[in-house]
C-alpha positions as CSV (number, residue, x, y, z in Angstrom):
1,M,-16.7,32.7,-18.5
2,T,-15.8,32.9,-14.8
3,R,-16.9,29.3,-14.3
4,N,-14.9,28.1,-17.3
5,R,-11.8,30.0,-16.1
6,T,-12.2,28.4,-12.7
7,L,-12.5,25.0,-14.2
8,G,-9.5,25.7,-16.4
9,T,-7.4,26.7,-13.5
10,L,-8.4,23.5,-11.6
11,A,-7.6,21.4,-14.7
12,V,-4.1,22.8,-14.7
13,V,-3.6,21.9,-11.1
14,V,-4.9,18.4,-11.7
15,G,-2.4,18.1,-14.6
16,F,0.5,18.9,-12.3
17,L,-0.8,16.6,-9.6
18,A,-1.2,13.8,-12.2
19,F,2.6,14.1,-12.8
20,V,3.1,13.7,-9.0
21,E,0.9,10.6,-9.0
22,F,2.8,9.3,-12.1
23,T,6.0,9.7,-10.0
24,S,4.3,7.8,-7.1
25,G,3.4,5.0,-9.5
26,V,7.0,4.8,-10.8
27,L,8.3,4.4,-7.2
28,Q,5.8,1.6,-6.6
29,G,6.8,-0.4,-9.7
30,Y,10.4,0.6,-10.4
31,Y,12.2,-1.2,-7.6
32,T,10.3,-4.5,-7.6
33,P,12.2,-6.2,-10.5
34,M,15.6,-5.4,-8.9
35,L,15.0,-6.5,-5.3
36,T,17.2,-9.5,-5.7
37,D,20.0,-7.3,-7.1
38,I,19.5,-4.9,-4.1
39,A,19.8,-7.9,-1.7
40,R,23.1,-9.0,-3.4
41,H,24.4,-5.4,-3.3
42,L,23.7,-5.2,0.4
43,G,25.0,-8.7,1.1
44,I,21.7,-9.8,2.7
45,H,19.4,-12.8,2.4
46,D,16.3,-12.6,0.1
47,A,14.1,-12.9,3.1
48,D,15.6,-9.6,4.5
49,V,14.1,-7.8,1.6
50,N,10.7,-8.1,3.3
51,W,12.0,-5.9,6.2
52,L,12.7,-3.1,3.7
53,E,9.1,-3.4,2.6
54,G,7.7,-3.9,6.1
55,A,9.5,-0.9,7.6
56,Q,8.4,1.4,4.8
57,L,4.8,0.2,5.1
58,M,4.8,0.7,8.8
59,L,6.0,4.3,8.4
60,S,3.4,4.8,5.8
61,A,0.7,3.7,8.2
62,L,1.8,6.3,10.7
63,V,2.3,9.3,8.4
64,V,-1.0,9.1,6.4
65,P,-3.3,10.2,9.3
66,A,-0.7,12.6,10.7
67,F,0.0,14.4,7.4
68,A,-3.7,14.4,6.4
69,K,-4.6,16.1,9.6
70,L,-1.7,18.6,9.3
71,G,-2.7,19.3,5.7
72,D,-6.1,20.4,6.9
73,M,-4.5,22.5,9.6
74,V,-1.6,24.3,7.8
75,G,-2.3,23.7,4.1
76,H,-2.2,20.6,1.8
77,K,0.4,22.0,-0.6
78,R,2.8,22.7,2.2
79,M,2.5,19.1,3.5
80,L,2.8,17.8,0.0
81,L,6.1,19.7,-0.4
82,I,7.5,18.5,2.9
83,S,6.6,14.9,2.1
84,T,8.2,15.2,-1.4
85,A,11.3,16.7,0.0
86,L,11.7,13.9,2.6
87,T,11.1,11.3,-0.1
88,A,13.7,12.9,-2.4
89,A,16.3,13.1,0.3
90,A,15.8,9.5,1.2
91,A,15.9,8.4,-2.5
92,L,19.2,10.2,-3.0
93,V,20.8,8.2,-0.2
94,L,20.1,4.8,-1.8
95,P,22.6,4.8,-4.6
96,F,25.5,5.8,-2.4
97,T,25.4,3.2,0.4
98,D,25.9,-0.6,0.7
99,S,25.1,-0.6,4.4
100,F,21.9,-2.5,5.1
101,P,21.0,-0.3,8.2
102,V,21.5,2.9,6.3
103,F,19.6,1.6,3.3
104,L,16.8,0.4,5.5
105,I,16.4,3.8,7.1
106,A,16.4,5.6,3.8
107,W,14.1,3.1,2.2
108,S,11.7,3.5,5.1
109,L,11.7,7.3,4.8
110,M,10.7,7.0,1.2
111,G,7.4,5.8,2.5
112,F,6.3,9.4,2.8
113,Y,5.2,9.3,-0.8
114,V,2.0,7.4,0.3
115,V,0.5,10.7,1.6
116,W,0.6,12.3,-1.8
117,L,-2.7,11.0,-3.1
118,P,-4.8,11.8,0.0
119,L,-3.3,15.3,0.2
120,E,-4.0,15.8,-3.5
121,I,-7.6,14.7,-3.3
122,A,-8.1,17.0,-0.2
123,L,-6.5,19.9,-2.2
124,I,-8.8,19.4,-5.2
125,W,-11.8,19.2,-2.9
126,S,-10.9,22.4,-1.1
127,R,-10.2,24.3,-4.4
128,S,-13.5,23.2,-5.9
129,R,-15.6,24.2,-2.9
130,R,-17.5,27.0,-4.8
131,M,-18.0,25.0,-8.0
132,E,-21.3,23.4,-9.0
133,G,-21.0,19.6,-9.0
134,R,-18.1,19.6,-6.6
135,A,-18.3,15.9,-5.8
136,S,-18.4,14.9,-9.5
137,I,-15.4,17.2,-10.3
138,T,-13.4,15.7,-7.4
139,A,-14.3,12.1,-8.4
140,K,-13.3,12.7,-12.0
141,A,-10.0,14.3,-10.9
142,A,-9.4,11.4,-8.6
143,G,-9.9,9.0,-11.5
144,L,-7.3,10.8,-13.6
145,L,-4.8,10.7,-10.7
146,V,-5.3,7.0,-10.1
147,A,-4.9,6.4,-13.9
148,A,-1.6,8.3,-13.8
149,L,-0.6,6.3,-10.8
150,E,-1.2,2.9,-12.4
151,G,0.4,4.1,-15.7
152,G,3.5,5.2,-13.7
153,A,3.6,1.8,-11.9
154,I,3.6,-0.1,-15.2
155,I,6.2,2.1,-16.9
156,G,8.3,2.1,-13.7
157,A,8.3,-1.7,-13.6
158,L,9.2,-2.1,-17.3
159,V,11.9,0.6,-17.2
160,G,13.4,-0.6,-13.9
161,G,13.5,-4.2,-15.1
162,A,15.2,-3.2,-18.4
163,L,17.8,-0.9,-16.8
164,I,18.9,-3.3,-14.1
165,D,20.0,-5.8,-16.9
166,V,22.3,-3.4,-18.6
167,L,23.4,-0.7,-16.0
168,P,25.1,-0.7,-12.6
169,L,22.8,-0.7,-9.7
170,T,24.1,2.7,-8.5
171,I,23.0,4.4,-11.7
172,V,19.7,2.6,-11.8
173,L,18.9,3.8,-8.3
174,M,19.6,7.4,-9.3
175,V,16.7,7.5,-11.8
176,P,13.8,7.7,-9.4
177,A,15.7,10.1,-7.1
178,V,16.0,12.6,-10.0
179,L,12.4,12.2,-10.9
180,I,11.3,13.0,-7.3
181,V,13.4,16.1,-7.3
182,V,11.7,17.2,-10.5
183,C,8.4,16.4,-8.8
184,F,9.2,18.7,-6.0
185,F,9.6,21.7,-8.3
186,V,6.5,20.8,-10.2
187,I,4.5,21.1,-6.9
188,L,6.4,24.2,-5.9
189,F,5.7,26.2,-9.1
190,G,2.7,24.5,-10.6
191,V,0.3,23.9,-7.6
192,K,-1.4,26.6,-5.6
193,E,-2.1,26.2,-1.9
194,S,-5.6,25.1,-0.8
195,P,-7.6,28.1,0.5
196,E,-8.6,28.7,4.1
197,P,-6.9,25.9,6.1
198,T,-9.3,24.7,8.7
199,G,-6.9,24.7,11.7
200,G,-7.7,22.4,14.6
201,I,-5.8,20.6,17.3
202,F,-3.3,17.9,16.4
203,D,-3.7,14.7,18.4
204,T,0.0,14.3,19.4
205,V,-0.7,11.9,22.2
206,G,-2.7,9.6,19.9
207,L,0.1,9.6,17.3
208,I,2.6,8.7,20.0
209,L,0.5,5.9,21.4
210,I,-0.2,4.2,18.1
211,S,3.4,4.6,17.0
212,L,4.6,2.9,20.2
213,A,2.1,0.1,19.6
214,L,3.2,-0.5,16.0
215,I,6.9,-0.2,16.8
216,C,6.7,-2.7,19.7
217,F,4.7,-5.1,17.6
218,T,7.0,-5.1,14.6
219,G,10.1,-5.0,16.9
220,G,8.8,-8.2,18.5
221,L,8.4,-9.8,15.1
222,S,12.0,-8.8,14.3
223,L,13.2,-10.5,17.5
224,L,11.4,-13.7,16.4
225,R,13.7,-13.8,13.4
226,L,16.9,-14.1,15.5
227,D,18.4,-17.5,16.3
228,G,16.2,-19.1,18.9
229,G,13.7,-16.2,18.6
230,L,10.7,-18.3,18.0
231,V,11.3,-20.2,21.3
232,N,12.3,-17.1,23.3
233,P,9.4,-16.0,25.5
234,W,10.7,-12.4,25.6
235,S,10.3,-12.1,21.8
236,W,6.6,-13.1,22.1
237,A,6.2,-10.8,25.1
238,V,7.3,-7.8,23.1
239,V,4.8,-8.7,20.4
240,V,2.0,-9.1,22.9
241,F,2.9,-5.8,24.6
242,G,2.6,-4.0,21.2
243,V,-0.9,-5.4,20.8
244,L,-1.9,-4.4,24.3
245,L,-0.7,-0.8,23.7
246,V,-3.6,-0.5,21.3
247,I,-6.0,-0.4,24.3
248,P,-4.7,2.9,25.8
249,F,-4.7,4.4,22.3
250,A,-8.3,3.4,21.8
251,L,-9.3,4.7,25.2
252,W,-7.6,8.0,24.5
253,E,-9.2,8.4,21.1
254,L,-12.6,7.8,22.5
255,R,-12.1,10.7,25.0
256,H,-10.5,13.1,22.5
257,D,-12.7,15.8,20.8
258,D,-10.7,15.7,17.6
259,P,-9.1,12.2,17.5
260,L,-6.4,11.1,15.1
261,I,-8.4,8.0,14.3
262,D,-12.1,7.7,15.2
263,V,-12.1,4.2,16.6
264,R,-15.9,4.3,17.0
265,M,-16.1,3.5,13.3
266,F,-14.7,0.0,13.9
267,R,-18.0,-0.8,15.8
268,S,-20.2,-0.2,12.8
269,P,-21.8,-3.4,11.5
270,A,-21.1,-2.2,7.9
271,L,-17.7,-0.5,8.3
272,G,-16.1,-3.0,10.7
273,P,-16.0,-5.8,8.1
274,V,-14.8,-3.4,5.4
275,F,-11.8,-2.3,7.6
276,L,-11.0,-5.9,8.4
277,T,-11.2,-6.8,4.7
278,A,-8.9,-3.9,3.9
279,G,-6.4,-5.3,6.5
280,L,-6.6,-8.8,5.1
281,F,-6.3,-7.5,1.6
282,G,-3.2,-5.6,2.6
283,V,-1.5,-8.9,3.4
284,S,-1.5,-9.9,-0.3
285,V,-1.5,-6.6,-2.2
286,L,1.3,-5.1,-0.2
287,G,3.0,-7.8,1.8
288,A,3.5,-10.3,-1.0
289,Q,5.2,-8.0,-3.6
290,A,8.8,-8.7,-2.5
291,P,8.4,-12.5,-2.2
292,L,6.8,-12.8,-5.7
293,S,9.7,-10.8,-7.1
294,T,12.5,-12.8,-5.4
295,F,10.8,-16.1,-6.3
296,A,10.8,-15.1,-10.0
297,R,14.4,-14.2,-9.8
298,T,15.5,-17.4,-8.0
299,D,17.6,-19.7,-10.3
300,P,15.9,-23.1,-10.5
301,S,19.1,-24.8,-11.7
302,V,20.8,-23.9,-8.4
303,Y,17.9,-24.1,-5.8
304,G,15.5,-26.4,-7.6
305,Y,12.6,-23.8,-7.6
306,G,12.0,-20.4,-9.0
307,L,11.9,-19.1,-12.5
308,G,15.4,-17.6,-12.9
309,T,14.0,-14.6,-14.8
310,T,16.0,-11.5,-15.7
311,G,15.0,-8.1,-14.3
312,F,13.1,-7.2,-17.5
313,A,11.2,-10.6,-17.6
314,T,10.3,-10.0,-13.9
315,S,9.0,-6.6,-14.8
316,L,6.8,-8.1,-17.5
317,I,5.1,-10.2,-14.8
318,I,4.5,-7.1,-12.7
319,G,3.3,-5.2,-15.8
320,V,0.7,-7.9,-16.6
321,Y,-0.4,-7.9,-13.0
322,L,-0.9,-4.1,-13.0
323,I,-2.9,-4.2,-16.2
324,A,-5.1,-6.9,-14.7
325,M,-5.6,-4.6,-11.7
326,I,-6.7,-1.8,-14.0
327,V,-9.2,-4.1,-15.7
328,G,-10.5,-5.2,-12.3
329,A,-10.9,-1.7,-11.1
330,L,-12.8,-0.6,-14.2
331,S,-15.0,-3.7,-14.1
332,F,-16.1,-3.1,-10.5
333,P,-18.8,-0.5,-11.3
334,F,-20.2,-2.7,-14.1
335,F,-20.7,-5.8,-11.8
336,A,-21.8,-3.7,-8.8
337,R,-24.7,-2.3,-10.8
338,R,-25.8,-5.6,-12.1
339,I,-25.5,-7.7,-8.9
340,S,-24.6,-5.7,-5.8
341,P,-21.5,-4.0,-4.4
342,R,-21.3,-6.5,-1.5
343,I,-21.4,-9.6,-3.7
344,T,-18.9,-8.0,-6.1
345,L,-16.5,-7.4,-3.2
346,M,-16.9,-11.0,-2.1
347,G,-16.2,-12.2,-5.6
348,A,-13.1,-10.0,-5.9
349,S,-11.8,-11.4,-2.6
350,V,-12.4,-15.0,-3.8
351,L,-10.5,-14.2,-7.0
352,V,-7.5,-13.0,-4.9
353,G,-7.7,-16.1,-2.7
354,V,-8.0,-18.6,-5.6
355,G,-5.2,-16.9,-7.5
356,F,-2.7,-17.3,-4.7
357,L,-3.7,-20.8,-3.8
358,L,-3.1,-21.8,-7.5
359,F,0.5,-21.1,-6.8
360,L,0.7,-24.2,-4.6
361,P,0.4,-26.7,-7.6
362,F,1.3,-24.3,-10.4
363,H,4.5,-22.3,-9.9
364,A,7.1,-24.1,-12.0
365,T,6.7,-22.1,-15.3
366,Y,6.5,-18.5,-16.4
367,A,3.1,-19.1,-18.0
368,Q,1.7,-20.5,-14.7
369,V,2.9,-17.6,-12.7
370,I,1.5,-15.1,-15.2
371,T,-1.9,-16.9,-15.2
372,N,-2.0,-16.8,-11.4
373,M,-1.1,-13.2,-11.2
374,V,-3.8,-12.2,-13.7
375,I,-6.4,-13.8,-11.5
376,V,-5.0,-12.1,-8.4
377,G,-4.8,-8.8,-10.3
378,L,-8.4,-8.8,-11.4
379,G,-9.6,-9.3,-7.8
380,S,-7.0,-6.9,-6.4
381,G,-8.0,-4.1,-8.8
382,A,-11.6,-4.5,-8.0
383,L,-10.8,-4.3,-4.2
384,V,-8.6,-1.3,-4.6
385,A,-11.4,0.6,-6.4
386,A,-14.2,-0.8,-4.2
387,L,-13.0,-0.6,-0.6
388,P,-12.8,3.2,-0.3
389,A,-16.1,3.6,-2.1
390,A,-17.7,1.0,0.1
391,A,-16.4,2.7,3.3
392,A,-17.7,6.1,2.1
393,S,-21.2,4.6,1.3
394,A,-21.4,2.8,4.7
395,A,-20.1,5.8,6.8
396,P,-22.2,8.7,8.0
397,A,-22.1,11.6,5.6
398,S,-20.0,13.7,7.9
399,Q,-17.3,11.1,8.2
400,T,-16.8,9.8,4.7
401,G,-13.3,11.2,4.4
402,V,-12.2,9.6,7.7
403,A,-13.6,6.2,6.7
404,T,-11.9,6.2,3.3
405,G,-8.6,7.2,4.9
406,L,-8.9,4.4,7.5
407,T,-9.3,1.8,4.7
408,N,-5.9,2.9,3.4
409,S,-4.2,2.9,6.9
410,V,-5.6,-0.5,7.9
411,K,-4.6,-2.0,4.6
412,T,-1.0,-0.6,5.0
413,V,-0.8,-2.0,8.6
414,G,-1.9,-5.4,7.2
415,G,0.8,-5.3,4.6
416,A,3.5,-4.3,7.1
417,I,2.6,-7.1,9.4
418,A,2.5,-9.6,6.5
419,S,6.0,-8.4,5.3
420,C,7.4,-9.1,8.8
421,V,5.8,-12.6,9.0
422,F,6.8,-13.5,5.4
423,G,10.4,-12.5,6.2
424,I,10.4,-15.0,9.1
425,A,8.8,-17.7,6.9
426,L,11.3,-17.2,4.1
427,L,14.3,-17.2,6.4
428,H,13.6,-20.4,8.3
429,G,14.1,-23.7,6.5
430,V,16.5,-22.3,3.9
431,S,18.4,-25.0,2.1
432,A,21.1,-24.5,-0.4
433,T,22.4,-27.0,-2.9
434,A,26.1,-27.8,-3.3
435,G,26.3,-25.1,-5.9
436,A,24.8,-22.5,-3.7
437,A,26.6,-22.7,-0.5
438,E,25.7,-19.2,0.6
439,G,22.0,-20.1,0.5
440,T,20.8,-16.5,-0.2
441,A,17.5,-17.5,-1.7
442,G,14.3,-17.8,0.4
443,S,13.1,-21.3,1.2
444,L,10.5,-23.0,-0.9
445,A,8.6,-23.8,2.2
446,G,8.6,-20.1,3.0
447,Y,7.1,-19.3,-0.4
448,F,4.4,-21.9,0.1
449,T,3.7,-20.2,3.4
450,V,3.3,-16.8,1.7
451,W,0.9,-18.2,-0.9
452,I,-1.2,-20.0,1.7
453,V,-1.4,-17.0,4.0
454,C,-2.4,-14.7,1.1
455,G,-5.0,-17.1,-0.2
456,V,-6.5,-17.9,3.2
457,T,-6.7,-14.2,4.3
458,A,-8.4,-13.3,1.0
459,L,-11.0,-16.0,1.4
460,A,-11.5,-15.0,5.0
461,A,-12.3,-11.5,3.8
462,A,-14.9,-12.9,1.5
463,V,-16.5,-14.7,4.5
464,L,-16.5,-11.5,6.6
465,L,-18.4,-9.7,3.9
466,V,-21.2,-12.2,4.2
467,F,-22.1,-10.6,7.5
468,V,-22.3,-7.1,6.2
469,P,-25.9,-5.8,5.8
470,K,-27.1,-6.4,2.2
471,T,-27.9,-2.7,1.7
472,A,-24.7,-1.4,3.4
473,F,-23.0,-0.2,0.2
474,T,-26.1,1.0,-1.7
475,D,-27.5,4.6,-1.9
476,R,-28.6,5.9,1.5
477,R,-31.7,7.8,2.4
478,V,-31.1,11.3,3.7
479,D,-32.3,10.4,7.1
480,A,-30.0,7.4,7.2
481,E,-27.0,9.6,6.5
482,V,-27.2,11.4,9.8
483,A,-27.8,8.3,11.9
484,P,-25.1,7.8,14.5
485,I,-22.8,4.8,14.5
486,V,-23.8,2.2,17.1
């Protein structure tokens, strides 16, 4: 009876957290069909939408390790509430401003929602610490949360696309803000704090160093977008300086007893390619979202390319893509058992690469774009499900949590960098017809660049996985689990 009562209590907590993840999914799908409308509202070019996405992704890459560490130290529910409050405050700013800088800051701060899932998994893990089958319980709970996330993304995309066609943008932007406020009170009253916070020392210096590196790097990319920026040596110098700042960060982390990011993991012959694959995968799964949306909304009768879809028709493309991702994620265990996890990962990467490269000859019709996105979605879904599991299998038993967290952080950094690069590509070479003097759409050459980069990086990830040991992602012997990373 005691065990059933404990499981029942945990099930209630998981139910409340599933609503939180449903909200997270809505945020990820809701805004995408209306990005062109947001660009017109702010009076910016379609290419500038990538900077909204890039800034949010960069903030996300910084807050995940910081909030995960603070969750262990002071309590996961507390950090979950703080991140939700910050997200809600930022979302409430969006409907009431037409200033691009203000909108950019608020949009970036909404990136705090990415810490919800890691904090929720950690909270469930800590609350089930005295239960039999703890790992199985946590895995099943995680599956429910991810299902709620994907369901929220599909519903968010469909609802957002339908509303933007019939309601003013200000009212449409209020919907997710209200939902996040409700989410805050669900956490406050429905979720109990994780027991016995572990404490520890927060690596403030490490966070500052990696923040400076990322800010300098993306700031340099921003300078490249200015007139003459590509030929200005100072713009490139800032980019290079941002890359060089990673060196003191790595040296500091190697000396720190409790580092923010254990950089030693990148030297593992099994983990290194997985992290690189995650970064390359982030280019397409995160960095290409805005360009795909704005391409679909571009009017072909004015610019000569694009689909000219409505908000709802665009949301249907996103919905089909997300359904394909769910199918790919559910199919990964089936194929991994029958061939091998490594080959399945390679196959998923090839699917993503082929799907994006098919855009080069086939992008003129709605059916062609849908077909390409289904292929990309199948591969992307498998990679979303497989990369954290592969990292956990390849990591020492004492560092599985760190390894899975790093796959998310590296993927986010890859997406943030891609968003900056794609913004530059879409902005340069813009041409407008006589009927479109303002030239607010991205250039066709820029969209070709996006598809080529996404396709090539995905295929490069498949090649990297060739060099992973064949048994890297299979069950490990007990003595292998304690072997140090070399």
